N, C-alpha and C positions, 0 to 999 in steps of 0.2 A: 357752239364748235362746230367746226366745217372739218372735213378731209382734204387730204394735201396731196398731191402727187411729186415725187421728189426725183433726185438726181438718176436712180436706177433706168426710168423711163427715157431718158432722154437716146435718141438714137433709135428707141424699140416702138414705142406708140403702137402698142399692142392696143386692138379696140375690144378688148373681150369685156372692159370693164363699162365700156360705152353701151353696150348691149344690156347689162345687166341694170343699168341706171332708170331707176322709176321716174327721173324728173329731169331729164336730158341735161344734167349740168356738167357733163363732161366733153371735152371741146379741143381742138378740131375733130370731126368725125369724118372717117375714110370718103373720099368723095367731095371734102369742100374744098374750095378754093385755097383754104390756107393748112390744109392737112400737109403738104408736101415741105410747105416753106417752114414748118415749126418744129422746134426741135424736139418739142414732145408733147405729151398730153395734159390738159391743164381743169381743174373743179373750180367752177363758180363758187366762191364762199356763199354768196347772197342768195344762191338758189339751191344749195348742196343741205340735205334734209337729215344727212348723218344716219343715214340707213345701214352704212357699213357693206352691203352688199358688194361693191366695187374692190373690197379689200382682198379678198380669196381667189376673187377672178384673175388679179393680176399678175401674168406668169412671171415678173420680174421683182414682186413685192415692193412696189415702188409707191404704194400709196398707206397712209396712214393717217390717224387721228392726229388733230394738232397735239394733243397731250402727249401721244407717243412719238411724234417725229424724232429721229435722233437729234441730237443738237449740231451737229455739225451742216444739217440741211435745214437750218430754221430760217434760212435765206429764201425758199421756196414758199413759205406763208405768202411772201410778197409777191414773189415771181409770177404763183395763180393767180393772185389779186389782181395784179398789175397787166395780164393778158385778159382780162375779162374789159378794163379799163380801155384797154387800145383798142377794141373790138368796134 
């Protein structure tokens, strides 16, 4: 299982979650070329170790475990995965 960043992150892109991630699976980070262009932050499902540290750091409560993701935001499972395929 992995964690998913969903709709509340759009337009926010607060990077508190990036700072606590032990495996650097949340992108794009501030200062990266694609940070300004991105609508939101994304979690790499292949790198995430399911530690959960990012959940409490998110000021807009946009991060969920896959099993706790509200049904209306299920598309963000694919949105997160696709962002890393396009990198």
